[in-house]
N, C-alpha and C positions, 0 to 999 in steps of 0.2 A: 079531796078529789083533784087530780092533776090537771093543770091548765092545758087546754088544747092549743098548740101553736098554730097560728094561721100561716098560710102560704105553702108552697111546694118545697120538697127537699132539694136543695141545690148545694153541691160540694165543689170547692175549688177556690182559686185566687184570681181576682180581677185587678189589673193595674190601672188605676184611675189617674188621669191628669186633672187634679183638683182645680176647679175654676177659681178665679179671683173673687173675693167678696162673700164667700160662703164658708161656714164652719165645716170641719171635717165630719161632724155628725150629720149636718144637713145634707152634705154630699152623699154620705153613706145611706141615709134614709131614702134619698132620691133614687139611687142605684138599686137598693133593695126592692123598692116598689116596681122598678122596671123589670127586675128579674122575678117578681112575685115570690121572693124567697122567704122561707120560714125563719131563717137564722143568718145573721151577718154581723160582722164587726170590723172596725178599722184597726190599723196597727201603729197608732201613735199620731197625735193631733198635728195638723198644720194650721197655723193661724189663718183667719179670713184674709189677711193681707197676702198670704203666701199661696203659690200655685205649685203644681208639680206632682211627683210620684206619691200616690197614696194607695198602697196595697190594701184591698178589701178582701176579707176572708169570709167564705160562705160555708154554712153547714159544718162538716167535720174538720175543715181547714181552720176553723176558729180555735181548735184545740192546740194549734201550733203557732198562733199569732205572736207568742212571746219571743220566738226566735227572730221575728222581724222587728219587734220592739227593741230587742237588744242589738240589732245589727248596726253597722256603720252607715252613715248617710253622707251625701254630697249635695252642696248647695251652690247656686249662683246668687249673688246679692249685690245691691247697690247701696253704698253708705253715703249719706250727705253729711259733709263736714261743716262745722260752724254753728250747729244748732243742737240743743238738747231738748228732748221731749220727755214727758212723764212716763210714757209707755215704751220709749226706745224705738218707736216707729213713726210713720207719717200720720197716723191716726191720733196721736197724742197731743196734749196741750203743750205749747212751747214754754219751756222754763228759762231758756237762755239763748241769746243770739250773739254771735261774734263775727266780725269780719275775718274770714279765713283765707283771704286772697293771697296771703304770704305762704301758705302751705304748698309744698311742691310734691311732685310724684316721688322724688327721692325720700322725702320725709315720711311718706306713707309706707314705702317699701321697708325702710329702716325700722319703723314702729311695728310693722307686721311680724318681723322676725322674733320679737319678744313673746309672741303668742303661739308659736309653733311648739309641738310636743305636748307634754302633760302640763296643764294649767289649772288653776282654780277659778271658778266663776261664782258670783253671787246671783242667784236667779232673780229675774225681774219681778216686781210686785204684780205685774200683769201676766205672769205665767200661770199654767194650769196646775202647778204643784200644790198639793193640799196641806193645809196646816190647821189642826183642830177640826178636821173633817170638811173644811171649806177650801175651794180653790183660791189661791192668792188673788187672782184677778177680781173675784167677787168682793174681797176685803178692800182692794184698791179702789174699786168703784164706789165704795162707801166712804172713801177718804181716809181709810186706815192704812197704816204701814206697820209691819211686824218684822222682827229680826229674822234674817234668813241665813242659814249656815252655808258656807262655801262648799261647792261640789267640784270634785276632780273630774276633768274631761280631758280627752286627748285630741288635739288638732293635728292630723296626720299630714295634710297638705293645705297650705295657705298662700294664695297667689293674688297679686294685683293684675287684673286682666286689662283694665283701661283706667285712665285718669283724665278728668276734665276740670281744668282750673277755673278760678273765678272767686267771687265773694263767698259763694257756697259751693266749694268743689265737690265733685262726685267721684267716688272710687268704686269701680266694678270689681268685686271680690269673688274668687272661687275657693271653696274649702271642702275638704274631706275630713270627717270628724267622727268621734265615738257617739254613742247614744247619750242623750241628756244634754247635748251642747246647745246653748242658746245663742243664736246669731245676733239677736238684739243686744244681749249682754256683751258680745264680742265687739259690736259696733260702738257701744258706749265706752267700753274699756279702751278701744283704739283711740276714740276721740279725746278721752282723758289723757292718754299717753302723749298725744300730739299737742294737747293743750287748747283745743278749740271746741271739743264736743262733737258728737256725731249721732246719727240715727239711721235706721234702715228704711229706705223708701221703696225697695222692691226685694222680693225673696222668692226663689224658685228652687224646689228640691229636684235634683236631677238624677239622684240614685238613692235607693233604699235597699240595703243588703245587696243581693245579686240582681236587682231589678232596676232598669234604666228608663228614662223618660221616653226614649225612642220606641219602647214597647207598650206605652200607656195609651189608653183611650180617653178622649174627652167626653164629658157628660153630654154635650150636644151630639157627638158622634153616636153614642149609645142610644139616645132618644131617636135619632134618625133611623138606626137599624131596627129599633123596636117598631117604628112606624111603618116599616115595610110589610109587617104582618106575617113574615116568614117564621114558622114555628121553630124554636130552638136556635135561632140565629145568634142570640146573645150568648148561649151556652158554649158556642164554639170558641169564644174569647177567653174562657176560663182556663187557667193553668192548673195542673194536677195539684191535689191536696198537699203533696210533699214537696212542692216546688220551692218552698222556703227553706228546706232542710238540706240543700245540696252540699253544704260544707260539712255535714256529719258523715262519718264512715257508714258504709252500707253493709249490713249483715243479711244474708239470704238463708232462708229456712226451707226445709222440706214441708210438704203438705201436712204430714203427721206432726212435726214439731210446731208448725203454725197452729194446728188445732189445739195443742196443749197451751201455747202462749195465749190464745184467745180465751182460755179458761182461767187465765191469770197466773199460770205457772212458769217459772224460769225454765229454759231449755238449753241444752248443750249446743255449742256451735264450734265448727272447726275453722281454724285459721282466722278467728276474729280478733279484734283489738284486745289488749290486756285490760283496759278499763275505759270509763267514760260513757257518754251518751251516744247512741247509734240509731240510724234508721233501720227499720226491720221490714223486710219484704219476703214474699214466697219466691221459690225458684221460678215460678211462672211470671214473676214481676209484680204481682199484686202487693200493694203497699199495706202493711199492717199497722204501723205506728212507730213510736219511739220507745227504745229500751235502754237499759243500763247494763254494761258488762260487769259481772261479778268476778271475784278473785279466783273462783274455781273454773272459769271458762264458760259459764252459762250466761245467757242474756235474760234479764228480768224485764217484764213489761212495765212501762211507766205511763204511757199515754197511747191507747189504741183507738183506732177508728171503728165505728159501727157500720156494718154493711147490711144490706137487705132491708132497709127501712121502707 
């Protein structure tokens, strides 16, 4: 017997400004309760230490969350030089302390240049990457350390925004990067390159794919709106189900072609891309889902939304 899902059907994407000190899943569950939603998921974890843009997908939008998981991200972060912690952030146990008062702004700028472009990172033992079915951070909390393979990531922009000298200098960093980039690992590698160690004391995600922090809602803001008692006020904040797919080419179909696509059949399109993944919508503008262009000019359904629930 199929399990009955509790909650109401809600479709769309909410941009949450995740608060400090809570996990991504805790933030998701809090928002899901506010919306009384049957189904929701986030699009890539932010550490409790981190704040910022966390797109939350509801209902049919969860089918396309992978496009946000794979999207580029942007961060603002503060690195503290002169200290190494076991987690790479301020919550970890201090492993090494050095007087870094000799480090200059020029030293940091020069060292940062080596990390622009495609680089390899070794994920922290306190990351959420799974090995043997267990997240690394769970192994680390048991005092275990396992070998991790380097991962290729791309740092597209890496800038020093501010520098505050002293025995424990602080560097405010802005970066734009590919998916899978670990800012804590970047801080540790930078500290190693300078010769004094470093960790992340603050981290804020300012962009996830096409979505910026300026369009995000705080949890307290959502709670305040919910408290007004106005029916549907939170639903007005939801972006369309296909909002994460704006980078994909759009293919429009007639009502009749849309009918056959909903039956799982490839349909012919005129003036469509030669290949690749596309967004599919009716001429009326109704979003159908994601399709793949075939060699013969047809588009085949790959991930379609369900309507009329």
